[in-house]
C-alpha positions in Angstrom: -8.6 -24.5 -8.1 -10.5 -25.0 -4.8 -13.9 -23.7 -3.8 -14.8 -22.6 -0.3 -18.3 -21.1 0.1 -18.7 -18.3 -2.4 -14.9 -17.8 -2.6 -12.8 -19.3 -5.3 -9.0 -19.7 -4.6 -6.6 -20.0 -7.5 -3.1 -21.2 -6.6 -0.5 -20.4 -9.2 -2.4 -20.7 -12.5 -2.9 -16.9 -13.1 0.6 -16.2 -11.9 2.1 -18.7 -14.4 0.0 -17.1 -17.2 1.4 -13.6 -16.2 4.9 -14.9 -16.2 4.5 -16.2 -19.7 3.1 -13.0 -21.2 5.2 -10.6 -19.1 8.2 -10.2 -21.5 6.1 -10.0 -24.7 3.9 -7.5 -23.0 6.8 -5.2 -22.2 7.8 -5.3 -25.9 4.4 -4.8 -27.6 2.4 -1.6 -27.3 -0.4 -3.2 -29.2 -0.7 -6.1 -26.7 -0.6 -3.6 -23.8 -3.5 -1.7 -25.4 -5.6 -4.9 -25.9 -5.0 -6.1 -22.3 -5.9 -2.7 -20.9 -9.2 -2.7 -22.8 -9.9 -6.2 -21.7 -9.1 -5.7 -18.1 -10.9 -2.4 -17.7 -14.0 -3.9 -19.5 -13.9 -6.9 -17.1 -13.7 -4.6 -14.0 -16.7 -2.6 -15.3 -18.6 -5.9 -15.7 -17.7 -6.9 -12.1 -18.9 -3.5 -10.8 -22.2 -3.7 -12.7 -23.0 -7.3 -11.8 -22.2 -7.3 -8.0 -25.0 -6.1 -5.8 -23.7 -3.3 -3.6 -24.7 -3.8 0.1 -25.7 -0.9 2.4 -22.8 1.3 3.3 -21.4 1.9 -0.2 -23.1 5.3 -0.6 -21.9 6.3 2.9 -18.4 5.5 1.9 -18.6 7.8 -1.1 -20.4 10.5 1.0 -17.4 10.4 3.5 -15.1 11.2 0.6 -17.2 14.1 -0.6 -17.2 15.5 3.0 -13.4 15.5 3.3 -12.5 16.6 -0.3 -9.6 16.9 -1.1 -8.6 13.7 0.6 -6.0 10.9 0.4 -7.9 7.6 -0.2 -6.1 4.4 0.5 -6.6 0.6 0.3 -4.5 -2.4 1.1 -2.4 -4.0 -1.7 -4.3 -7.0 -3.1 -7.6 -5.5 -2.2 -7.3 -2.4 -4.4 -8.2 -3.5 -7.9 -11.7 -2.1 -7.8 -10.8 1.0 -5.9 -11.5 3.4 -8.7 -15.2 2.5 -8.5 -15.6 3.6 -4.9 -15.5 7.3 -5.6 -17.7 10.2 -6.7 -17.2 10.1 -10.5 -17.2 13.9 -10.7 -14.3 14.2 -8.3 -10.9 14.0 -10.0 -8.4 11.7 -8.2 -4.6 11.5 -8.8 -3.3 8.0 -7.8 0.2 6.9 -7.2 1.5 3.7 -8.8 4.8 2.0 -8.5 7.5 2.6 -11.1 8.0 -1.1 -11.5 7.3 -2.8 -14.9 4.5 -4.9 -13.3 2.7 -1.7 -12.2 2.6 -0.3 -15.8 -0.5 -2.3 -16.7 -2.3 -1.4 -13.5 -1.6 2.3 -14.1 -2.9 2.2 -17.7 -6.1 0.4 -16.5 -6.6 3.0 -13.8 -6.3 5.8 -16.4 -8.7 4.0 -18.7 -11.2 4.0 -15.7 -10.9 7.7 -15.1 -8.0 8.2 -12.7 -4.9 10.4 -13.2 -1.7 8.7 -12.3 1.8 9.5 -11.0 4.6 7.0 -10.6 6.6 6.5 -7.4 6.9 4.4 -4.2 4.9 4.6 -1.0 8.0 4.3 1.3 8.8 1.4 3.6 8.5 1.8 7.3 11.8 3.0 8.5 12.9 4.4 5.1 13.3 7.9 3.9 11.1 7.3 0.9 14.0 8.0 -1.4 14.6 6.3 -4.8 12.1 5.1 -7.4 10.9 8.7 -7.8 9.1 8.5 -4.4 9.9 12.0 -3.2 9.0 13.5 -6.6 5.7 11.6 -6.7 4.8 12.8 -3.2 5.5 16.4 -4.2 3.2 15.9 -7.2 0.4 14.5 -5.0 0.9 17.4 -2.5 0.5 19.9 -5.2 -2.7 18.2 -6.4 -4.1 18.4 -2.8 -3.1 22.0 -2.6 -5.2 22.6 -5.7 -8.2 20.8 -4.3 -7.7 17.6 -6.2 -8.0 14.3 -4.2 -5.3 11.7 -4.3 -4.9 7.9 -3.8 -2.1 5.7 -2.5 -1.9 2.1 -1.6 -1.1 2.0 2.1 1.4 -0.9 2.2 4.5 -1.0 0.1 5.2 -3.7 -2.4 7.4 -6.6 -1.1 7.4 -5.1 2.4 5.3 -6.6 5.2 1.8 -6.9 3.7 -1.1 -5.0 5.4 1.3 -2.7 7.3 1.1 0.9 6.3 4.2 2.6 4.9 5.6 6.0 5.8 5.0 7.7 2.5 1.3 8.1 2.9 1.7 9.4 6.4 4.3 12.0 5.2 1.9 13.1 2.5 -0.9 13.7 5.1 1.5 15.7 7.2 2.8 17.9 4.3 -0.7 18.5 2.9 -2.7 18.8 6.1 -5.4 16.6 4.4 -7.0 13.5 5.8 -6.3 9.8 4.9 -9.5 7.9 4.2 -9.0 4.1 4.8 -11.4 2.2 2.5 -12.0 -1.6 2.0 -13.9 -2.9 -1.0 -14.7 -6.7 -0.8 -16.5 -9.2 -2.9 -18.4 -12.4 -2.1 -16.8 -14.2 -5.1 -13.2 -13.8 -5.9 -10.0 -15.5 -7.1 -7.2 -15.3 -4.6 -3.6 -15.5 -5.9 -2.2 -17.5 -3.1 1.4 -17.3 -4.3 1.4 -13.5 -4.7 3.1 -11.6 -1.9 -0.1 -9.7 -1.1 -2.6 -12.5 -1.8 -4.2 -10.4 -4.6 -7.9 -10.9 -4.7 -9.5 -10.7 -8.2 -13.3 -10.2 -7.9 -15.7 -12.2 -10.0 -19.0 -11.1 -11.6 -22.5 -11.9 -10.3 -22.0 -11.7 -6.5 -22.3 -9.1 -3.8 -19.9 -6.3 -2.8 -19.3 -4.3 0.4 -17.4 -1.0 0.7 -16.5 0.3 4.2 -14.6 3.3 5.4 -13.6 4.4 8.9 -13.0 7.8 10.5 -10.1 9.5 8.7 -6.5 9.6 9.9 -5.3 13.2 10.4 -1.5 13.9 10.7 -0.6 17.2 12.3 1.8 19.3 10.2 4.1 19.6 13.2 4.2 15.9 13.9 7.5 14.5 15.1 9.0 11.1 14.3 7.2 9.5 17.3 3.8 10.8 16.3 4.4 9.9 12.7 5.0 6.3 13.7 1.9 6.4 15.9 -0.2 7.6 12.9 1.3 4.9 10.7 0.1 2.3 13.2 -3.3 4.0 13.5 -3.7 3.8 9.7 -2.8 0.1 9.8 -5.4 -0.6 12.5 -8.2 1.4 10.7 -7.6 -0.3 7.4 -7.6 -3.7 9.1 -10.9 -2.7 10.8 -12.5 -1.5 7.5 -11.4 -4.8 5.8 -12.8 -7.0 8.6 -16.1 -5.0 8.5 -16.4 -5.3 4.7 -15.9 -9.1 4.8 -18.2 -9.4 7.8 -21.0 -7.7 5.8 -20.6 -10.4 3.2 -20.7 -13.2 5.8 -17.0 -14.1 5.1 -13.8 -14.2 7.1 -11.1 -11.7 6.1 -8.5 -13.6 3.9 -5.2 -14.1 5.7 -2.4 -11.7 4.7 0.3 -14.4 4.9 
């Protein structure tokens, strides 16, 4: 473990722990329940003990202004995303169908989100397989009913911090805006060997939440415009992330 300023970087230890408990976890419903309770309790502690810098309330106000919306974060920066929302506003969030995402989905449900399983769609893909199309239809129906939704912008094991096509397609089909949000912490453990450099926030620090102007995708957008909107979302999420870390006096962690 190395320490740099307020940031703590962990290289491999937590990943090794996860690899050891992964198979027993898949077999034990009781162990899953215990871990979900422990993780959700820890995340609540982090939220309660990190001073929120100016801009947090404005981020939530932007969501209320654009309800129903599609909120999005980068992979690895999304663990606390459920806390950056108006608690009275229901949100349906998409989680991967992978076994590793099962625990994340259960924690999110424990913290008040509704979940649907699917894939966000790699750039250049048709978003087929893994229930992606089915999940997008579920999210569109939620938006049609006035319920906000959430998707991680980049797709697991694709280029990190590069928006996928699935979220752009959802915005086109629903006519609802994508709200790019970054939520950063002054103290965190960074899993250097994870593909997305997952950042696990620590208690007793400071936090900053930043959003940008939404990304709107016209319902008649062609393939060229869809790609332009995908690139626009990538730029705006990068800008929000940089701004959040700048508020904390930190540099944005490298994606690779």
